[in-house]
C-alpha positions as CSV (number, residue, x, y, z in Angstrom):
1,M,71.7,21.1,69.7
2,P,72.6,21.6,73.5
3,V,70.2,21.4,75.9
4,F,68.1,24.5,77.6
5,K,66.8,24.6,81.0
6,T,63.8,25.8,82.2
7,P,62.8,27.0,85.6
8,F,59.4,24.9,86.0
9,N,58.5,21.8,84.5
10,G,58.0,21.4,81.1
11,Y,54.5,20.5,79.2
12,S,54.7,21.5,76.0
13,V,56.6,22.1,73.0
14,K,55.7,23.5,70.0
15,F,58.7,23.9,66.6
16,S,57.5,27.6,64.7
17,P,55.5,27.0,61.0
18,F,57.3,30.2,59.8
19,Y,61.0,29.3,61.2
20,E,63.2,26.0,61.3
21,N,65.0,27.6,64.4
22,Q,63.0,29.0,66.7
23,L,60.7,26.6,69.4
24,A,58.1,27.5,71.8
25,V,57.4,25.8,75.1
26,A,54.8,26.0,78.1
27,T,56.1,25.0,81.6
28,A,54.1,25.1,84.7
29,Q,56.0,25.5,88.5
30,N,55.5,22.4,90.9
31,F,54.4,20.1,87.7
32,G,50.9,22.0,87.3
33,I,49.9,21.9,90.5
34,L,50.2,25.1,92.0
35,G,51.5,28.1,90.8
36,N,53.0,30.0,88.3
37,G,53.9,29.0,84.9
38,R,55.9,30.5,81.7
39,V,55.8,30.8,78.2
40,H,59.3,30.4,76.3
41,V,60.1,31.7,72.6
42,L,63.9,30.0,71.9
43,Q,66.3,30.4,69.3
44,L,68.5,27.4,68.0
45,G,71.9,27.2,66.8
46,P,74.8,26.0,68.5
47,T,73.6,27.7,71.5
48,V,69.9,27.7,72.4
49,T,68.8,31.3,73.5
50,E,65.9,32.3,74.9
51,R,64.4,35.6,72.3
52,A,61.2,35.8,74.7
53,A,59.0,34.9,78.2
54,F,56.0,35.0,79.4
55,D,54.8,34.4,82.7
56,T,51.7,33.5,84.0
57,A,50.1,33.6,87.3
58,D,49.2,29.6,86.7
59,G,50.9,27.0,84.9
60,V,50.2,26.8,81.3
61,Y,49.6,23.4,80.0
62,D,49.9,23.5,76.5
63,L,50.6,26.0,73.4
64,C,50.2,26.8,69.5
65,W,52.1,28.9,67.3
66,S,49.4,31.5,64.8
67,E,49.3,29.8,61.4
68,S,49.1,33.2,59.7
69,H,51.0,35.7,62.0
70,D,54.7,34.6,63.1
71,S,54.7,36.2,66.0
72,L,52.2,35.1,67.7
73,I,51.4,32.0,70.2
74,V,48.0,30.9,71.9
75,A,48.7,29.8,75.5
76,A,46.3,27.0,77.4
77,I,46.2,28.2,80.6
78,A,45.8,26.1,83.6
79,D,42.6,29.0,85.3
80,G,41.1,27.7,82.3
81,S,41.9,31.3,80.3
82,L,43.6,31.0,77.0
83,K,46.0,33.9,76.4
84,I,47.6,35.2,72.6
85,Y,51.1,36.3,73.4
86,D,52.8,38.4,70.3
87,S,57.1,37.4,70.3
88,S,57.4,40.3,68.3
89,L,56.6,42.7,71.9
90,P,58.0,43.5,75.0
91,P,56.4,41.7,78.0
92,A,55.2,44.2,79.1
93,A,52.9,44.7,76.2
94,N,51.5,41.3,76.8
95,P,49.3,39.3,76.3
96,I,47.5,41.0,73.8
97,R,44.4,39.1,74.3
98,S,43.3,37.2,77.2
99,L,40.2,34.8,76.6
100,H,38.3,33.8,79.7
101,E,35.4,31.2,78.8
102,H,36.4,27.3,80.3
103,A,35.5,26.9,83.7
104,R,38.1,24.8,84.1
105,E,41.6,23.7,83.4
106,C,42.8,24.8,80.1
107,H,44.5,21.5,78.8
108,G,44.8,22.1,74.7
109,V,45.4,24.0,72.2
110,D,45.6,23.3,68.3
111,F,45.5,26.0,65.4
112,N,43.8,25.6,61.9
113,S,46.6,25.4,59.2
114,V,43.6,26.0,57.0
115,R,41.1,28.6,57.8
116,K,44.0,30.1,59.5
117,D,42.3,32.3,61.8
118,S,40.7,29.7,63.8
119,F,42.0,27.4,66.9
120,L,40.1,25.1,68.9
121,S,40.5,24.8,72.9
122,A,40.1,21.8,74.7
123,S,39.4,21.9,79.0
124,W,38.6,19.5,82.1
125,D,35.1,21.4,82.1
126,D,34.0,18.8,79.0
127,T,33.9,21.9,76.6
128,V,35.5,22.2,73.5
129,K,35.7,25.8,72.3
130,L,36.5,28.0,68.7
131,W,37.5,30.4,68.5
132,T,39.1,33.6,66.3
133,V,41.7,35.5,66.7
134,D,39.9,38.6,66.2
135,R,37.5,37.9,68.3
136,P,36.9,38.7,72.0
137,A,34.4,35.4,72.5
138,S,34.0,31.6,71.4
139,V,32.7,31.2,68.6
140,R,30.8,28.0,69.3
141,T,30.9,25.4,72.1
142,F,30.7,22.1,71.7
143,K,29.4,20.4,75.1
144,E,29.5,16.7,73.6
145,H,32.2,15.4,76.6
146,A,30.7,14.2,80.4
147,Y,34.2,14.1,81.8
148,C,37.4,16.2,81.2
149,V,39.0,17.5,77.7
150,Y,42.2,16.9,77.0
151,S,43.3,17.0,73.4
152,A,41.3,18.8,70.6
153,A,43.0,18.5,66.9
154,W,41.8,19.6,63.7
155,N,42.1,17.3,60.5
156,L,44.5,19.7,57.9
157,D,42.2,19.0,55.1
158,T,39.4,20.7,55.3
159,P,38.2,24.1,56.1
160,M,36.3,25.6,59.4
161,F,33.7,23.1,60.1
162,S,33.9,20.4,58.3
163,L,36.4,18.2,60.0
164,Q,37.6,17.9,63.6
165,L,38.3,15.8,66.2
166,Q,37.4,16.4,69.8
167,G,39.2,14.1,72.1
168,I,39.1,13.9,74.5
169,A,36.5,11.3,76.8
170,P,37.8,8.1,78.8
171,L,37.3,4.9,76.9
172,A,36.3,7.4,73.3
173,F,36.7,9.8,71.0
174,G,34.3,11.3,68.4
175,I,34.6,13.3,65.2
176,I,33.0,17.0,65.5
177,F,31.4,18.4,62.0
178,S,29.0,21.7,62.6
179,S,26.4,20.5,63.3
180,G,27.6,18.3,66.7
181,S,29.6,14.9,66.4
182,T,28.8,12.0,64.0
183,M,30.8,9.7,64.7
184,I,31.6,8.0,68.4
185,L,35.0,5.5,68.5
186,P,35.2,3.0,71.9
187,A,39.2,3.5,71.9
188,H,40.7,2.2,74.8
189,E,40.1,1.4,78.0
190,F,41.6,4.1,80.1
191,E,41.1,7.8,79.2
192,I,42.5,8.6,75.7
193,L,45.3,11.9,76.6
194,S,46.1,13.1,73.2
195,C,44.7,12.8,69.5
196,D,46.2,13.6,65.9
197,W,45.4,13.1,62.6
198,N,47.9,11.4,60.0
199,K,48.9,15.0,57.7
200,Y,48.6,12.6,54.5
201,D,45.6,10.9,54.6
202,D,42.7,12.8,56.0
203,C,40.8,9.5,57.3
204,I,43.8,8.3,59.6
205,I,43.9,9.1,63.6
206,A,46.0,8.7,66.3
207,T,45.2,8.2,69.7
208,A,47.5,7.9,72.7
209,S,45.8,6.9,76.1
210,V,47.0,5.4,79.9
211,D,46.5,2.2,78.7
212,K,50.3,2.5,77.8
213,S,49.2,1.9,73.8
214,I,48.8,4.4,71.2
215,K,46.3,3.2,68.3
216,V,45.2,4.2,64.5
217,W,42.1,4.8,63.1
218,D,40.7,4.7,59.5
219,V,37.2,6.3,60.4
220,R,36.0,5.4,57.5
221,N,36.0,1.4,58.6
222,Y,36.7,1.8,62.9
223,R,35.9,-1.4,64.4
224,V,39.4,-2.5,64.6
225,P,42.3,-0.3,64.7
226,V,44.2,-0.2,61.2
227,A,47.9,-0.5,64.2
228,V,48.5,-0.8,67.7
229,L,52.0,0.2,69.0
230,N,52.9,-0.8,72.7
231,G,56.2,-0.4,73.7
232,H,55.8,2.4,76.2
233,G,56.1,1.5,80.4
234,Y,53.1,3.6,81.6
235,A,50.5,6.4,80.3
236,V,51.1,7.5,76.7
237,R,51.3,11.6,77.4
238,K,51.3,12.7,73.7
239,V,51.1,11.3,70.2
240,K,52.5,13.1,66.9
241,F,52.3,12.7,63.4
242,S,54.7,13.1,61.2
243,P,54.5,16.0,58.8
244,H,56.7,14.8,56.2
245,R,56.0,10.4,56.1
246,G,52.9,9.8,56.4
247,S,53.4,6.4,58.2
248,L,55.6,7.9,60.7
249,L,54.1,9.1,64.3
250,A,55.9,9.8,67.9
251,S,55.0,9.7,71.4
252,C,56.1,10.5,74.5
253,S,54.9,9.3,78.1
254,Y,55.4,8.9,81.8
255,D,58.0,5.7,81.2
256,M,60.0,9.4,80.5
257,T,60.6,7.9,77.2
258,V,60.4,9.7,73.8
259,C,59.3,6.5,70.5
260,L,59.4,6.8,67.1
261,W,56.9,4.5,65.0
262,D,56.5,3.8,61.9
263,Y,52.9,1.7,62.0
264,M,52.4,0.0,58.3
265,V,55.4,-2.2,59.3
266,E,55.3,-4.9,61.4
267,D,58.1,-4.0,63.8
268,A,56.3,-0.5,64.6
269,L,59.5,0.5,66.7
270,I,62.3,2.4,65.2
271,G,63.8,4.8,67.3
272,R,63.2,4.7,71.5
273,Y,64.8,8.1,73.2
274,D,65.6,7.8,77.4
275,H,66.9,10.8,77.8
276,H,64.6,12.9,79.9
277,T,64.8,11.6,84.0
278,E,61.4,12.5,84.7
279,F,57.8,12.0,82.9
280,A,58.2,12.7,79.2
281,V,54.8,15.3,78.5
282,G,55.8,16.9,75.3
283,V,57.0,16.4,71.7
284,D,56.8,17.2,69.0
285,M,58.1,17.4,64.8
286,S,59.7,20.4,62.8
287,V,57.2,21.0,60.0
288,L,60.4,23.2,57.9
289,V,63.3,19.9,58.9
290,E,62.6,16.3,58.5
291,G,63.5,14.0,61.4
292,L,63.5,16.9,63.3
293,L,61.9,16.9,67.0
294,A,62.1,18.5,70.0
295,S,60.4,17.3,73.5
296,T,59.9,18.5,77.1
297,G,58.9,17.3,80.8
298,W,59.3,17.2,84.2
299,D,62.8,17.8,84.4
300,E,62.8,21.2,83.0
301,L,65.1,20.5,80.1
302,V,64.0,20.7,76.3
303,Y,65.8,18.8,74.0
304,V,66.2,19.2,70.4
305,W,67.6,16.8,68.1
306,Q,68.0,14.7,64.9
307,H,66.4,11.4,64.3
308,G,68.9,9.0,64.6
309,T,71.2,11.0,67.3
310,D,71.7,11.1,70.6
311,P,69.6,14.1,72.2
312,R,72.4,14.4,75.1
313,A,74.7,15.5,72.8
314,P,76.7,18.7,72.3
């Protein structure tokens, strides 16, 4: 598919869970250090067209689609706010809600696919917050960390207030139930930037770190990782399990590459893509089309391609 050029630096990319030809992209001006941001909603086809765009006064670091409404997107903003957009409405009618509780940058957001009105936010104010779409205030704040929280991800097989991954602090991540932390896992020597639950085994988690590695963990026996995936040359910015194969995961890195891994085999690295010319910071795998990947980076480009093909090919 053709490449899409954004006006700002790419930070996050997410496929729609409802439509196989829709993609949302989060961007930030000046590499997210200072300036504006924009949320793009793209239509995929022979050409990539922009269905909608929403400007923000600060950079957009992450976003996710609602699991209950096909046009709702939640965006994590550098000013600490969360903004909810309805892509079916014009820019002047958006955002339909702006949530201001975090004291510092909001860096990650994740919708619950079981309790479909709930989502998590992760902030550099050291907290994770639980929200529902219909409430103007958070349901709960988790203050388990003593340092920036980069990422939070729901376990897909459990309902609201059961199992969720509260990431991410330096050296460790924690499993949180409604009553608070139940497990702290020493994981990496440096900061953990991303995490994701396996879609086929609710006890398997992957973590991605500044130490250049990805580790796969079984929370039933977490003293030793199930797998350690080495192959990136710099910090691993994002990790994402496949929604179609339990042993498959994708990652992107400050080494400007996107990698595909099968953690169950000896030669785990099964694909490497070097199409970005700046830091690759966002990657996703389509729930609706097997093998379809998307990535974005600080080169202001968004790529969508089928695994095994060249992302740069027309």
